[in-house]
N, CA, C and O atoms as a printed pandas DataFrame, in Angstrom:
     atom_number atom_name residue_name chain_id  residue_number  x_coord  y_coord  z_coord
0              1         N          MET        A               1  -21.366   -5.389   16.680
1              2        CA          MET        A               1  -21.300   -3.979   16.968
2              3         C          MET        A               1  -21.072   -3.232   15.660
3              4         O          MET        A               1  -20.235   -3.620   14.845
4              5         N          GLN        A               2  -21.820   -2.169   15.476
5              6        CA          GLN        A               2  -21.661   -1.353   14.280
6              7         C          GLN        A               2  -21.229    0.042   14.718
7              8         O          GLN        A               2  -21.973    0.753   15.392
8              9         N          LEU        A               3  -20.026    0.418   14.328
9             10        CA          LEU        A               3  -19.470    1.698   14.719
10            11         C          LEU        A               3  -19.821    2.759   13.688
11            12         O          LEU        A               3  -19.525    2.609   12.503
12            13         N          GLN        A               4  -20.452    3.832   14.149
13            14        CA          GLN        A               4  -20.791    4.932   13.267
14            15         C          GLN        A               4  -20.405    6.239   13.946
15            16         O          GLN        A               4  -20.591    6.406   15.151
16            17         N          VAL        A               5  -19.871    7.153   13.164
17            18        CA          VAL        A               5  -19.512    8.472   13.681
18            19         C          VAL        A               5  -19.935    9.527   12.673
19            20         O          VAL        A               5  -20.197    9.227   11.508
20            21         N          ASN        A               6  -19.996   10.755   13.135
21            22        CA          ASN        A               6  -20.248   11.874   12.230
22            23         C          ASN        A               6  -18.913   12.377   11.705
23            24         O          ASN        A               6  -17.948   12.513   12.457
24            25         N          TYR        A               7  -18.869   12.648   10.424
25            26        CA          TYR        A               7  -17.653   13.114    9.758
26            27         C          TYR        A               7  -17.998   14.364    8.964
27            28         O          TYR        A               7  -19.016   14.402    8.273
28            29         N          ARG        A               8  -17.160   15.381    9.058
29            30        CA          ARG        A               8  -17.399   16.623    8.315
30            31         C          ARG        A               8  -16.741   16.514    6.944
31            32         O          ARG        A               8  -15.534   16.297    6.842
32            33         N          CYS        A               9  -17.538   16.666    5.895
33            34        CA          CYS        A               9  -17.041   16.610    4.524
34            35         C          CYS        A               9  -16.090   17.776    4.290
35            36         O          CYS        A               9  -16.393   18.915    4.644
36            37         N          ASP        A              10  -14.935   17.485    3.692
37            38        CA          ASP        A              10  -13.947   18.526    3.413
38            39         C          ASP        A              10  -14.397   19.477    2.306
39            40         O          ASP        A              10  -13.882   20.591    2.213
40            41         N          VAL        A              11  -15.339   19.064    1.472
41            42        CA          VAL        A              11  -15.778   19.880    0.338
42            43         C          VAL        A              11  -16.944   20.788    0.726
43            44         O          VAL        A              11  -16.849   22.009    0.601
44            45         N          CYS        A              12  -18.044   20.195    1.195
45            46        CA          CYS        A              12  -19.243   21.001    1.497
46            47         C          CYS        A              12  -19.372   21.353    2.977
47            48         O          CYS        A              12  -20.209   22.174    3.353
48            49         N          GLU        A              13  -18.542   20.730    3.817
49            50        CA          GLU        A              13  -18.508   20.964    5.257
50            51         C          GLU        A              13  -19.769   20.543    5.998
51            52         O          GLU        A              13  -19.960   20.929    7.151
52            53         N          ASN        A              14  -20.635   19.755    5.357
53            54        CA          ASN        A              14  -21.792   19.181    6.045
54            55         C          ASN        A              14  -21.364   17.916    6.773
55            56         O          ASN        A              14  -20.377   17.280    6.404
56            57         N          MET        A              15  -22.107   17.558    7.803
57            58        CA          MET        A              15  -21.815   16.345    8.561
58            59         C          MET        A              15  -22.489   15.148    7.876
59            60         O          MET        A              15  -23.647   15.218    7.464
60            61         N          ILE        A              16  -21.732   14.054    7.768
61            62        CA          ILE        A              16  -22.295   12.817    7.236
62            63         C          ILE        A              16  -22.053   11.716    8.254
63            64         O          ILE        A              16  -21.041   11.715    8.955
64            65         N          GLU        A              17  -22.991   10.778    8.329
65            66        CA          GLU        A              17  -22.827    9.639    9.214
66            67         C          GLU        A              17  -21.941    8.627    8.519
67            68         O          GLU        A              17  -22.252    8.160    7.424
68            69         N          LEU        A              18  -20.844    8.292    9.156
69            70        CA          LEU        A              18  -19.856    7.405    8.568
70            71         C          LEU        A              18  -19.983    6.018    9.185
71            72         O          LEU        A              18  -19.797    5.847   10.390
72            73         N          ASN        A              19  -20.299    5.033    8.355
73            74        CA          ASN        A              19  -20.371    3.646    8.782
74            75         C          ASN        A              19  -19.048    2.992    8.397
75            76         O          ASN        A              19  -18.801    2.730    7.220
76            77         N          PHE        A              20  -18.190    2.725    9.399
77            78        CA          PHE        A              20  -16.854    2.223    9.122
78            79         C          PHE        A              20  -16.856    0.886    8.387
79            80         O          PHE        A              20  -16.077    0.693    7.455
80            81         N          GLU        A              21  -17.716   -0.030    8.794
81            82        CA          GLU        A              21  -17.727   -1.350    8.143
82            83         C          GLU        A              21  -18.118   -1.236    6.675
83            84         O          GLU        A              21  -17.496   -1.860    5.816
84            85         N          LYS        A              22  -19.142   -0.444    6.384
85            86        CA          LYS        A              22  -19.574   -0.257    4.998
86            87         C          LYS        A              22  -18.491    0.448    4.186
87            88         O          LYS        A              22  -18.208    0.057    3.053
88            89         N          SER        A              23  -17.889    1.480    4.760
89            90        CA          SER        A              23  -16.834    2.216    4.063
90            91         C          SER        A              23  -15.643    1.321    3.767
91            92         O          SER        A              23  -15.055    1.403    2.688
92            93         N          LEU        A              24  -15.285    0.470    4.714
93            94        CA          LEU        A              24  -14.174   -0.446    4.510
94            95         C          LEU        A              24  -14.497   -1.441    3.406
95            96         O          LEU        A              24  -13.649   -1.740    2.564
96            97         N          GLU        A              25  -15.706   -1.948    3.411
97            98        CA          GLU        A              25  -16.132   -2.915    2.393
98            99         C          GLU        A              25  -16.143   -2.290    0.997
99           100         O          GLU        A              25  -15.704   -2.915    0.032
100          101         N          GLU        A              26  -16.643   -1.063    0.891
101          102        CA          GLU        A              26  -16.755   -0.384   -0.408
102          103         C          GLU        A              26  -15.465    0.324   -0.821
103          104         O          GLU        A              26  -15.334    0.760   -1.964
104          105         N          LYS        A              27  -14.511    0.439    0.108
105          106        CA          LYS        A              27  -13.234    1.112   -0.120
106          107         C          LYS        A              27  -13.420    2.589   -0.459
107          108         O          LYS        A              27  -12.642    3.172   -1.213
108          109         N          LYS        A              28  -14.470    3.181    0.115
109          110        CA          LYS        A              28  -14.703    4.600   -0.135
110          111         C          LYS        A              28  -15.666    5.180    0.897
111          112         O          LYS        A              28  -16.376    4.456    1.595
112          113         N          ILE        A              29  -15.665    6.502    0.968
113          114        CA          ILE        A              29  -16.664    7.261    1.716
114          115         C          ILE        A              29  -17.304    8.198    0.706
115          116         O          ILE        A              29  -16.601    8.853   -0.063
116          117         N          GLU        A              30  -18.623    8.268    0.697
117          118        CA          GLU        A              30  -19.310    9.182   -0.215
118          119         C          GLU        A              30  -20.167   10.141    0.590
119          120         O          GLU        A              30  -20.960    9.719    1.432
120          121         N          CYS        A              31  -20.008   11.440    0.329
121          122        CA          CYS        A              31  -20.805   12.446    1.009
122          123         C          CYS        A              31  -22.235   12.392    0.468
123          124         O          CYS        A              31  -22.449   12.442   -0.743
124          125         N          THR        A              32  -23.188   12.291    1.357
125          126        CA          THR        A              32  -24.598   12.229    0.959
126          127         C          THR        A              32  -25.145   13.592    0.553
127          128         O          THR        A              32  -26.243   13.686    0.005
128          129         N          HIS        A              33  -24.380   14.647    0.822
129          130        CA          HIS        A              33  -24.840   15.999    0.494
130          131         C          HIS        A              33  -24.333   16.471   -0.869
131          132         O          HIS        A              33  -25.119   16.896   -1.716
132          133         N          CYS        A              34  -23.017   16.396   -1.077
133          134        CA          CYS        A              34  -22.457   16.938   -2.325
134          135         C          CYS        A              34  -21.982   15.843   -3.288
135          136         O          CYS        A              34  -21.670   16.131   -4.443
136          137         N          GLY        A              35  -21.927   14.598   -2.823
137          138        CA          GLY        A              35  -21.566   13.480   -3.695
138          139         C          GLY        A              35  -20.084   13.230   -3.864
139          140         O          GLY        A              35  -19.702   12.324   -4.605
140          141         N          VAL        A              36  -19.218   14.014   -3.193
141          142        CA          VAL        A              36  -17.785   13.766   -3.312
142          143         C          VAL        A              36  -17.474   12.369   -2.771
143          144         O          VAL        A              36  -18.073   11.916   -1.796
144          145         N          VAL        A              37  -16.526   11.700   -3.425
145          146        CA          VAL        A              37  -16.142   10.344   -3.028
146          147         C          VAL        A              37  -14.683   10.358   -2.596
147          148         O          VAL        A              37  -13.809   10.833   -3.321
148          149         N          TYR        A              38  -14.436    9.827   -1.399
149          150        CA          TYR        A              38  -13.081    9.658   -0.895
150          151         C          TYR        A              38  -12.722    8.187   -1.082
151          152         O          TYR        A              38  -13.360    7.313   -0.494
152          153         N          ASN        A              39  -11.703    7.908   -1.898
153          154        CA          ASN        A              39  -11.264    6.537   -2.139
154          155         C          ASN        A              39  -10.060    6.221   -1.257
155          156         O          ASN        A              39   -9.286    7.110   -0.901
156          157         N          PHE        A              40   -9.912    4.942   -0.910
157          158        CA          PHE        A              40   -8.824    4.494   -0.058
158          159         C          PHE        A              40   -7.857    3.623   -0.838
159          160         O          PHE        A              40   -8.268    2.873   -1.723
160          161         N          SER        A              41   -6.567    3.718   -0.511
161          162        CA          SER        A              41   -5.569    2.816   -1.075
162          163         C          SER        A              41   -5.589    1.514   -0.256
163          164         O          SER        A              41   -6.171    1.467    0.828
164          165         N          GLU        A              42   -4.960    0.482   -0.773
165          166        CA          GLU        A              42   -4.885   -0.788   -0.044
166          167         C          GLU        A              42   -4.160   -0.591    1.288
167          168         O          GLU        A              42   -4.559   -1.164    2.302
168          169         N          GLU        A              43   -3.101    0.214    1.290
169          170        CA          GLU        A              43   -2.359    0.480    2.525
170          171         C          GLU        A              43   -3.249    1.180    3.549
171          172         O          GLU        A              43   -3.224    0.844    4.733
172          173         N          ASP        A              44   -4.038    2.156    3.089
173          174        CA          ASP        A              44   -4.973    2.853    3.977
174          175         C          ASP        A              44   -5.963    1.865    4.589
175          176         O          ASP        A              44   -6.253    1.921    5.784
176          177         N          LEU        A              45   -6.469    0.972    3.765
177          178        CA          LEU        A              45   -7.464    0.006    4.234
178          179         C          LEU        A              45   -6.888   -0.961    5.254
179          180         O          LEU        A              45   -7.546   -1.277    6.246
180          181         N          LEU        A              46   -5.674   -1.435    5.028
181          182        CA          LEU        A              46   -5.046   -2.350    5.978
182          183         C          LEU        A              46   -4.801   -1.658    7.315
183          184         O          LEU        A              46   -5.046   -2.235    8.375
184          185         N          SER        A              47   -4.320   -0.427    7.260
185          186        CA          SER        A              47   -4.084    0.338    8.481
186          187         C          SER        A              47   -5.394    0.618    9.209
187          188         O          SER        A              47   -5.476    0.466   10.428
188          189         N          PHE        A              48   -6.405    1.022    8.470
189          190        CA          PHE        A              48   -7.715    1.298    9.049
190          191         C          PHE        A              48   -8.306    0.044    9.672
191          192         O          PHE        A              48   -8.850    0.100   10.775
192          193         N          ASP        A              49   -8.208   -1.087    8.982
193          194        CA          ASP        A              49   -8.762   -2.347    9.481
194          195         C          ASP        A              49   -8.103   -2.742   10.801
195          196         O          ASP        A              49   -8.779   -3.193   11.725
196          197         N          ARG        A              50   -6.805   -2.576   10.884
197          198        CA          ARG        A              50   -6.073   -2.892   12.112
198          199         C          ARG        A              50   -6.557   -2.006   13.264
199          200         O          ARG        A              50   -6.860   -2.500   14.350
200          201         N          CYS        A              51   -6.625   -0.710   13.020
201          202        CA          CYS        A              51   -7.081    0.234   14.052
202          203         C          CYS        A              51   -8.526   -0.029   14.458
203          204         O          CYS        A              51   -8.861    0.005   15.642
204          205         N          TYR        A              52   -9.373   -0.289   13.477
205          206        CA          TYR        A              52  -10.790   -0.549   13.745
206          207         C          TYR        A              52  -10.948   -1.793   14.609
207          208         O          TYR        A              52  -11.699   -1.779   15.584
208          209         N          ASN        A              53  -10.249   -2.864   14.262
209          210        CA          ASN        A              53  -10.363   -4.107   15.035
210          211         C          ASN        A              53   -9.842   -3.941   16.454
211          212         O          ASN        A              53  -10.417   -4.492   17.392
212          213         N          GLU        A              54   -8.758   -3.187   16.624
213          214        CA          GLU        A              54   -8.242   -2.912   17.964
214          215         C          GLU        A              54   -9.255   -2.116   18.783
215          216         O          GLU        A              54   -9.458   -2.389   19.966
216          217         N          PHE        A              55   -9.884   -1.137   18.149
217          218        CA          PHE        A              55  -10.883   -0.328   18.844
218          219         C          PHE        A              55  -12.091   -1.171   19.257
219          220         O          PHE        A              55  -12.564   -1.065   20.388
220          221         N          VAL        A              56  -12.584   -1.998   18.353
221          222        CA          VAL        A              56  -13.733   -2.858   18.663
222          223         C          VAL        A              56  -13.390   -3.798   19.812
223          224         O          VAL        A              56  -14.212   -4.015   20.702
224          225         N          GLN        A              57  -12.182   -4.358   19.800
225          226        CA          GLN        A              57  -11.759   -5.255   20.875
226          227         C          GLN        A              57  -11.737   -4.527   22.214
227          228         O          GLN        A              57  -12.192   -5.069   23.221
228          229         N          LYS        A              58  -11.212   -3.306   22.233
229          230        CA          LYS        A              58  -11.175   -2.517   23.467
230          231         C          LYS        A              58  -12.581   -2.203   23.957
231          232         O          LYS        A              58  -12.836   -2.222   25.161
232          233         N          MET        A              59  -13.497   -1.915   23.036
233          234        CA          MET        A              59  -14.891   -1.641   23.418
234          235         C          MET        A              59  -15.534   -2.887   24.029
235          236         O          MET        A              59  -16.259   -2.786   25.019
236          237         N          LYS        A              60  -15.278   -4.045   23.456
237          238        CA          LYS        A              60  -15.823   -5.297   23.983
238          239         C          LYS        A              60  -15.277   -5.577   25.375
239          240         O          LYS        A              60  -16.020   -5.986   26.267
240          241         N          GLU        A              61  -13.979   -5.358   25.560
241          242        CA          GLU        A              61  -13.370   -5.573   26.874
242          243         C          GLU        A              61  -13.946   -4.617   27.909
243          244         O          GLU        A              61  -14.217   -5.022   29.039
244          245         N          ALA        A              62  -14.136   -3.363   27.541
245          246        CA          ALA        A              62  -14.712   -2.374   28.450
246          247         C          ALA        A              62  -16.144   -2.749   28.809
247          248         O          ALA        A              62  -16.568   -2.577   29.952
248          249         N          ASP        A              63  -16.891   -3.264   27.827
249          250        CA          ASP        A              63  -18.275   -3.680   28.069
250          251         C          ASP        A              63  -18.315   -4.859   29.039
251          252         O          ASP        A              63  -19.173   -4.907   29.920
252          253         N          LYS        A              64  -17.398   -5.806   28.884
253          254        CA          LYS        A              64  -17.342   -6.969   29.774
254          255         C          LYS        A              64  -17.011   -6.544   31.199
255          256         O          LYS        A              64  -17.555   -7.106   32.150
256          257         N          GLN        A              65  -16.135   -5.570   31.362
257          258        CA          GLN        A              65  -15.766   -5.079   32.673
258          259         C          GLN        A              65  -16.931   -4.396   33.366
259          260         O          GLN        A              65  -17.070   -4.491   34.586
260          261         N          GLN        A              66  -17.769   -3.709   32.604
261          262        CA          GLN        A              66  -18.931   -3.039   33.190
262          263         C          GLN        A              66  -19.973   -4.045   33.633
263          264         O          GLN        A              66  -20.659   -3.827   34.632
264          265         N          VAL        A              67  -20.101   -5.152   32.899
265          266        CA          VAL        A              67  -21.089   -6.177   33.237
266          267         C          VAL        A              67  -20.663   -6.941   34.482
267          268         O          VAL        A              67  -21.510   -7.359   35.272
268          269         N          SER        A              68  -19.365   -7.127   34.666
269          270        CA          SER        A              68  -18.842   -7.899   35.815
270          271         C          SER        A              68  -19.062   -7.219   37.121
271          272         O          SER        A              68  -18.678   -7.747   38.164
């Protein structure tokens, strides 16, 4: 499963498609419109990874319940 959401850039206010797995791997988010880069600390990444994995698990469980 690949989770993607739209995120509004704080600088140019345009919407960018945010790929959580790619952002986590690169430790940053880059706006495709204005080029601003948001960097993450190690603590941010650990917290994000925990939340992301919990969310993916809940989505998988919900999907299994719908199939049953």
